[in-house]
N, C-alpha and C positions, 0 to 999 in steps of 0.2 A: 239243321239246328231249329227246324219249325218248330215254334210254339216252345222254345226252351227258353226257361227263365232261371238265372242264377244271381248270386251276389253276394252282398254282405262281407264287408272288410271293417276291422278296426282301422285306427289312424295308422300307417305305416311310414315313419319318418326316418331319413337318413343321418340326420345331425339336429341336435337339440336347437340348434341356432335357428330352426324352422319351426319349432314347435308351436309358435303363435299362430301357424296357419295349418288347419287339419283338414283331410278328407275323413269325415266321419263314416260314410257308407258309400257303396259302389253298387250298381248292377248293370248287368248285361243282359239283353235279352233280344229276341228275334231271330233272322235267318240270314244267309248270306246276302240277300238282296235287299232286306229290309232290316236294319239292326239298329238299336238305340244302346246308347250307353250313358247311365245318369250316374251322377255324383253329388254327395251333399258337402259342401265347402263350409267349415267354420273360421271367422277372421278374429282371433284373438288379440291381433295387434293393433297399433294406434294409427296405421295408415290403411287407406283403400287398397284392394287386390284388383288390378286391371287383367291379370293373366295369369295362367297356372303354367309352369314346367315341370314336368315329371317323365317317369319312366312308368309304364303299364304292361303288366305280365297277366296274359290269359291264360288260364289252365284248368284243367280237369282234376279234381282231388284224386289222387291215387295214381296219377301219371307222373313221370320223371320228367318228360319235355313239354314246355308250355305250347300252345297253339301260335301265340303270337308274343313278341317281347319287343316293344316298341318305347323310344322316347320321343318326346316332343312337347308340345305345348296348344294351350287353348286360350283364346282370348275369351274374357267373360264381359258379354253386354251388359252395361249398367254397373259392373264390378261387384264386388264384395265389400261393404264397408265396415269399418271396425265395430267389432262385437255384433256383427251379422252372421246369420246362418242362411246359405241359399242353397236350393236343389237345382242342379244343372243338369240339362239333358243336351245330348250331342248324337246326332245320326252319322254312323260310321260302321264300317265292316272291315276290321283289321285283317289283312292278307293272313291267310292261314286258319283263321278261327271257323269259316265255314265247313272246314274238314272234321270239325268235331260231331258232326251228325246229330243225335239226339243227345249226346253226353252232356252233363252240367258243364258249365264254364264259369269260373270265378276270376274276377278281375281284382289284382292286387296293384296297390301304388307304392312306388319307391321314390326317393330322390325329391320331394315336392319341394318347389319354389315358387314363392309368390312374388309376382313381379308387379311393381308400382307404377303410377301415372307416369312417371319419369323413364320408365323403361329398365329401372334397375332394381335389384332384389331387396326384397324387405329383410332387413335383419333386426 
């Protein structure tokens, strides 16, 4: 995947209850040894978000089977305050994505949950 740049996604939410916290853009670029995953997060809730939990699917348009399908979470240094939009960057290489070679890889986010300072989901 050397030099591969892919991305862009509208907010994909599992339930309306979480609609106040949105991922409004994603990008994945790099190769199997040096990959960066960027996301833009918008917090329209009344509470700060300290962590995001979600499912991420890395796939190539036109292919039926994704390169990686992972559930997990990320702590957000400094959080995302109410009314704030933040660009977040994480260094990662999900297992399987390196097999994409030079093909475009798109990241889709599902089941997004914002976690507050108390460790509980923001509703």
